[in-house]
C-alpha positions in Angstrom: 120.7 94.0 86.2 121.4 97.6 85.5 122.0 98.6 81.9 120.3 102.0 81.4 118.3 100.8 78.4 116.8 97.9 80.2 113.3 98.2 81.7 111.9 95.8 84.3 108.3 95.0 85.2 108.1 94.1 88.9 105.0 92.5 90.4 104.9 92.5 94.2 102.4 92.2 97.1 101.8 95.4 99.1 99.0 95.7 101.6 97.0 92.8 100.1 97.2 94.3 96.6 99.4 93.4 93.6 101.5 96.3 92.5 102.9 96.2 89.0 105.5 98.9 88.3 108.2 99.5 85.7 111.7 100.5 86.7 115.2 100.8 85.2 117.2 99.4 88.1 116.7 96.2 90.1 119.2 94.6 92.3 119.7 92.6 95.6 119.9 95.0 98.5 122.6 95.2 101.1 119.7 94.9 103.5 119.3 91.1 103.9 116.1 89.7 102.3 115.2 92.8 100.2 115.3 93.7 96.5 116.0 97.3 95.6 114.2 99.0 92.7 115.0 102.5 91.4 114.2 104.9 88.5 110.4 104.3 88.2 109.1 104.6 84.6 105.5 105.9 84.1 103.8 106.5 80.8 104.3 110.1 79.9 102.0 110.0 76.8 99.5 112.8 76.5 96.3 110.9 76.6 92.7 112.1 76.8 91.9 109.1 79.0 93.8 109.0 82.3 94.2 105.7 84.0 93.3 106.3 87.7 95.4 103.2 88.8 98.6 104.6 87.3 97.9 108.1 88.6 97.5 106.6 92.1 100.9 104.8 91.7 102.5 108.0 90.4 101.3 109.9 93.5 102.4 107.1 95.9 105.9 106.9 94.4 106.3 110.6 93.7 109.7 111.7 95.1 110.8 108.1 95.9 114.3 107.5 94.8 114.6 103.8 95.8 112.2 101.2 97.2 113.2 98.2 99.3 110.8 95.3 98.6 110.9 92.1 100.8 111.9 89.1 98.7 108.9 87.1 99.8 106.6 89.9 98.5 108.1 89.6 94.9 105.8 87.7 92.6 107.7 88.2 89.3 110.4 90.3 87.7 110.5 90.5 83.9 112.8 92.4 81.6 110.6 94.0 78.9 111.2 95.9 75.7 109.3 99.0 76.8 107.3 100.2 79.7 103.6 99.7 80.0 100.8 100.9 82.3 101.6 100.6 86.0 98.7 99.3 88.0 97.3 98.0 91.3 95.1 95.0 91.3 93.4 92.8 93.9 95.6 90.1 95.3 92.7 87.7 95.8 94.2 84.8 94.0 97.8 85.3 95.2 99.2 83.4 98.2 102.2 85.0 99.9 105.4 83.0 100.0 105.6 81.1 103.4 107.9 82.6 105.9 109.8 80.5 108.3 109.9 81.8 111.9 113.1 80.4 113.2 113.0 79.5 116.9 109.2 79.5 117.1 107.7 76.1 118.0 104.2 75.3 116.8 101.8 73.9 119.3 101.4 70.3 118.2 99.2 69.0 120.9 95.7 67.8 119.9 92.8 69.0 122.0 
């Protein structure tokens, strides 16, 4: 993944919310268990109506060159024809991917 004309829509969980952003670069990180995303794409259209969700994301990712997203936080990655409106939505109906805790024994005794 990495042709300069490709655009990817990434949906991932962050702080209990679903973030949907558009980027030009997506790849597996050298940091084990992470996906790297780079070159955020935000709508630059001059609009009378400003989307507060997208403005919040622009402010949050302002100056960010690269983000490392844990693989278990990724909901979906789509290659799209053009960028859309980035947004933050409630993650009420999303269940995080289960994470195995190696070496941790669960208490199986019944009370």
